[in-house]
C-alpha positions as CSV (number, residue, x, y, z in Angstrom):
1,M,23.3,24.5,16.8
2,R,21.0,21.8,15.5
3,P,19.5,19.8,18.4
4,L,17.2,17.7,16.0
5,A,20.4,16.2,14.6
6,L,20.7,14.2,17.8
7,I,17.9,11.9,16.6
8,P,19.5,10.7,13.4
9,A,22.8,10.5,15.3
10,L,21.3,8.1,17.8
11,C,19.6,6.1,15.0
12,C,22.9,5.7,13.2
13,A,24.6,4.6,16.5
14,A,21.9,2.0,17.0
15,A,22.1,0.8,13.4
16,L,25.9,0.6,13.7
17,V,25.7,-1.6,16.8
18,L,23.0,-3.8,15.4
19,S,25.0,-4.2,12.1
20,F,28.1,-5.3,14.0
21,L,26.0,-7.8,16.0
22,C,24.6,-9.2,12.8
23,L,28.1,-9.7,11.4
24,F,29.7,-11.2,14.5
25,A,26.8,-13.1,16.0
26,G,27.9,-16.7,16.7
27,H,31.5,-16.0,15.7
28,K,32.6,-17.8,18.9
29,K,31.1,-20.4,21.2
30,G,28.3,-18.9,23.3
31,F,28.2,-15.5,21.7
32,M,24.6,-14.8,20.5
33,E,24.0,-18.3,19.4
34,D,20.3,-17.7,19.2
35,Y,20.9,-15.1,16.5
36,H,21.6,-17.6,13.8
37,L,20.7,-17.4,10.1
38,L,19.2,-20.9,10.3
39,T,19.7,-24.0,12.4
40,L,19.9,-27.5,10.9
41,N,18.2,-30.0,13.3
42,T,19.8,-33.4,12.8
43,S,18.8,-35.0,16.1
44,R,16.4,-37.3,14.2
45,I,18.7,-38.1,11.2
46,G,18.3,-41.7,10.1
47,S,14.8,-42.1,11.3
48,N,13.8,-43.3,7.9
49,L,16.2,-46.2,8.2
50,L,15.1,-47.1,11.7
51,N,11.5,-47.1,10.6
52,S,12.2,-49.4,7.6
53,S,11.6,-53.1,7.9
54,A,15.3,-54.0,7.7
55,A,18.7,-52.6,7.0
56,S,21.2,-54.0,4.5
57,S,23.8,-56.1,6.1
58,S,26.4,-54.3,4.0
59,N,25.4,-51.0,5.5
60,P,27.7,-50.2,8.5
61,L,24.6,-48.8,10.3
62,S,23.0,-52.3,10.5
63,S,25.2,-53.3,13.5
64,L,24.3,-50.1,15.2
65,F,20.6,-50.8,14.8
66,H,20.9,-54.2,16.6
67,N,23.0,-52.6,19.4
68,I,20.4,-49.8,19.8
69,S,17.6,-52.4,20.0
70,D,19.4,-54.3,22.7
71,S,20.4,-51.4,24.9
72,I,17.4,-49.1,25.1
73,S,13.6,-49.2,24.9
74,N,11.6,-49.6,21.8
75,E,10.5,-46.0,21.7
76,I,11.5,-44.6,18.3
77,N,12.5,-41.1,19.5
78,D,15.0,-42.6,21.9
79,R,16.4,-44.9,19.3
80,V,16.9,-42.1,16.7
81,A,18.6,-39.9,19.2
82,D,20.9,-42.7,20.2
83,L,21.7,-43.5,16.5
84,A,22.7,-39.8,15.9
85,E,25.0,-39.9,18.9
86,R,26.6,-43.2,18.0
87,I,27.5,-42.2,14.4
88,G,29.0,-38.8,15.6
89,V,26.3,-36.5,14.2
90,E,25.5,-33.5,16.4
91,D,22.0,-32.5,17.3
92,F,22.2,-29.2,15.5
93,Y,24.4,-27.1,13.2
94,S,23.6,-23.4,13.2
95,A,24.8,-21.1,10.4
96,H,26.1,-17.6,11.0
97,L,27.7,-15.0,8.7
98,L,31.3,-16.0,9.7
99,D,31.0,-19.7,10.7
100,Y,28.7,-22.4,12.0
101,C,28.3,-23.8,15.5
102,Y,27.3,-27.2,16.6
103,G,26.2,-29.0,19.7
104,S,23.3,-30.9,21.5
105,Y,19.8,-30.1,22.6
106,V,19.5,-30.4,26.4
107,P,18.0,-32.0,28.4
108,S,16.7,-33.9,25.4
109,S,16.3,-33.3,21.7
110,L,12.5,-33.9,21.7
111,P,9.8,-33.0,24.2
112,N,8.3,-35.8,26.2
113,S,6.2,-36.4,29.3
114,T,8.8,-34.9,31.6
115,V,10.4,-32.3,29.3
116,S,8.4,-29.6,27.6
117,K,9.4,-27.9,24.3
118,G,10.2,-24.7,26.3
119,D,12.6,-26.5,28.5
120,I,14.8,-27.6,25.6
121,H,17.7,-25.4,24.7
122,K,21.0,-25.5,22.8
123,D,24.3,-26.6,24.4
124,V,27.0,-25.4,22.0
125,E,30.0,-27.6,21.9
126,G,32.1,-25.7,19.4
127,C,32.3,-23.6,16.2
128,S,34.1,-23.8,12.9
129,N,36.9,-21.5,12.0
130,R,35.8,-17.9,11.3
131,T,36.0,-17.2,7.6
132,T,35.3,-14.0,5.6
133,M,32.6,-14.4,2.9
134,Y,31.6,-17.7,4.6
135,H,28.9,-19.9,3.1
136,F,27.1,-22.6,5.1
137,D,27.6,-26.1,3.6
138,P,25.5,-28.6,5.6
139,T,26.9,-31.6,3.6
140,A,30.5,-30.7,4.5
141,A,29.6,-30.1,8.1
142,L,27.9,-33.5,8.4
143,E,30.6,-35.3,6.5
144,R,33.2,-33.8,8.9
145,S,31.3,-35.2,11.9
146,L,30.9,-38.6,10.3
147,N,34.6,-38.8,9.5
148,E,35.6,-37.8,13.0
149,S,33.5,-40.7,14.4
150,G,35.7,-43.3,12.7
151,L,32.8,-45.7,12.1
152,G,32.9,-45.6,8.3
153,V,29.4,-44.2,8.1
154,T,28.8,-41.9,5.1
155,L,26.0,-39.6,4.1
156,G,25.1,-42.1,1.4
157,D,24.4,-44.7,4.1
158,L,21.9,-42.2,5.5
159,N,20.3,-41.5,2.1
160,W,21.3,-37.8,2.3
161,P,19.4,-36.1,-0.6
162,E,21.6,-34.4,-3.2
163,D,18.8,-31.9,-3.8
164,I,19.6,-30.2,-0.4
165,Q,23.2,-29.5,-1.5
166,K,22.0,-28.3,-4.9
167,G,19.6,-25.9,-3.3
168,I,22.3,-24.6,-0.9
169,D,24.9,-24.3,-3.7
170,A,22.4,-22.1,-5.6
171,L,22.5,-19.6,-2.7
172,R,26.3,-19.6,-2.3
173,I,27.0,-16.4,-4.2
174,L,24.2,-14.6,-2.3
175,Q,25.7,-15.6,1.0
176,K,29.0,-14.0,0.0
177,V,27.3,-10.9,-1.3
178,V,25.5,-10.6,2.1
179,F,28.9,-10.4,3.9
180,V,30.2,-7.7,1.6
181,L,27.0,-5.7,2.0
182,Y,27.2,-5.8,5.8
183,C,30.8,-4.6,5.7
184,I,29.9,-1.8,3.3
185,A,26.8,-0.9,5.4
186,I,28.9,-0.7,8.6
187,G,31.4,1.6,6.9
188,I,28.7,4.0,5.5
189,I,26.7,4.0,8.7
190,F,29.8,5.0,10.6
191,I,30.3,7.9,8.2
192,A,26.7,8.8,8.6
193,L,27.1,8.8,12.4
194,L,30.1,11.2,12.2
195,A,28.3,13.4,9.8
196,A,25.2,13.6,12.1
197,I,27.4,14.5,15.1
198,L,29.1,17.3,13.1
199,A,25.7,18.5,11.9
200,V,24.6,19.1,15.5
201,F,27.0,22.0,15.6
202,A,26.4,23.1,12.0
203,S,23.6,25.1,10.4
204,G,22.0,25.5,7.0
205,R,20.4,23.1,4.6
206,L,23.7,22.0,3.0
207,A,24.6,20.0,6.1
208,A,21.2,18.4,6.2
209,G,21.4,17.6,2.4
210,I,24.8,15.9,2.8
211,N,23.5,13.9,5.7
212,I,20.4,12.8,3.7
213,M,22.6,11.5,0.9
214,I,25.0,9.6,3.3
215,A,22.1,8.2,5.3
216,F,20.3,7.1,2.1
217,L,23.4,5.2,1.0
218,A,23.7,3.5,4.4
219,F,20.0,2.7,4.3
220,L,20.4,1.2,0.8
221,A,23.3,-1.0,1.9
222,I,21.8,-2.3,5.1
223,G,18.4,-2.7,3.4
224,L,19.9,-4.8,0.6
225,A,21.8,-6.9,3.1
226,S,18.7,-7.5,5.1
227,A,16.6,-8.3,2.1
228,I,19.1,-10.7,0.6
229,V,19.8,-12.4,4.0
230,T,16.1,-12.8,4.5
231,A,15.7,-14.4,1.0
232,V,18.7,-16.8,1.7
233,T,17.4,-17.8,5.1
234,V,13.9,-18.5,3.9
235,K,14.9,-20.3,0.7
236,G,17.6,-22.3,2.5
237,T,15.2,-23.4,5.2
238,N,12.5,-24.3,2.7
239,V,14.9,-26.4,0.6
240,I,16.2,-28.3,3.7
241,N,12.7,-28.9,5.0
242,Q,11.4,-30.0,1.6
243,Y,14.1,-32.6,0.9
244,G,15.3,-33.4,4.4
245,K,12.0,-34.4,5.9
246,E,12.3,-37.9,4.5
247,I,15.5,-38.6,6.5
248,G,14.5,-36.8,9.7
249,V,16.3,-33.5,9.1
250,E,14.7,-30.1,9.4
251,A,15.7,-26.5,9.5
252,H,14.6,-23.5,11.4
253,R,15.2,-19.9,10.2
254,G,16.7,-17.4,12.7
255,G,13.9,-15.0,13.6
256,K,16.0,-13.1,16.1
257,F,18.7,-12.4,13.5
258,L,16.2,-11.1,11.0
259,A,14.7,-8.9,13.7
260,I,17.9,-7.1,14.5
261,T,19.0,-6.7,10.8
262,W,15.6,-5.2,9.9
263,A,15.7,-3.1,13.1
264,A,19.0,-1.6,11.8
265,T,17.4,-0.9,8.5
266,G,14.4,0.8,10.2
267,A,16.8,2.9,12.3
268,M,18.4,4.3,9.1
269,L,15.0,4.9,7.6
270,I,14.1,7.0,10.7
271,A,17.4,8.9,10.3
272,I,16.6,9.7,6.6
273,L,13.1,10.9,7.5
274,T,14.4,13.1,10.3
275,W,16.9,14.7,8.0
276,C,14.2,15.3,5.4
277,F,12.0,16.9,8.0
278,E,14.9,19.1,9.2
279,C,15.7,20.2,5.7
280,C,12.0,21.0,4.9
281,T,11.4,22.9,8.2
282,R,14.5,25.0,7.7
283,R,13.4,25.9,4.2
284,S,10.0,26.8,5.5
285,K,11.4,29.0,8.2
286,R,13.7,30.7,5.6
287,T,10.8,31.4,3.3
288,Q,8.8,33.0,6.1
289,Y,11.7,35.1,7.1
290,V,12.1,36.4,3.5
291,E,8.4,37.2,3.3
292,K,8.6,39.3,6.4
């Protein structure tokens, strides 16, 4: 009987649940939406055009500018929000491992005299189809929304920076690698969980040694997945914020997602350390027994 094996077993169980949550967060409307990789805030898209002195008459947005000016107040935040709604662009697009979701910020996209920043939350309207080895393409997501509006407005009319797409494309392979690593990690963590449960009823250093190797492989897989997804999230957010600021687009990285993926990594590290401690203490006890 090895009671100490219950600790790594519980750690493996926790890591397994957290890894599953990382993989399936946001896979359908309303399921762990706050646990996104990053969120693209497009509620102020086109603010650069509204702030300019005039819009070209050949630009299909020009007629919208006049309608906006006639229908609402002169406050720029309200005009920008109305523009995004009229051309069919959602307030946000949040990226997940299997898809992206979109919707509006309620009760408003920006804080004002009556609405504080803490009162604003997401209202998810829908999600894209779930896809294995999915990679988030903000350009395609926005083009889809613009096409569905039927107004003939294109990303070119909004001066969408090509550098954003170039930056996201550079991360495409890493996004696919992340999906594979999470799947591998889930499989190995499950094996580590079974091995830990069996080790509760086993004895000897061999069982502990086998568990150390399995737990290390699981730690390596989930650790690599966490490191790469962190790099992708940070880099993607920085690229969008760097080039999207000019047209009123910004990105926010998902702190909650990063928290649970690193928590899973930490759980597997604790499992390894526990097995190492178990292996060392049993060796020490055996040495003392031989000396006697």
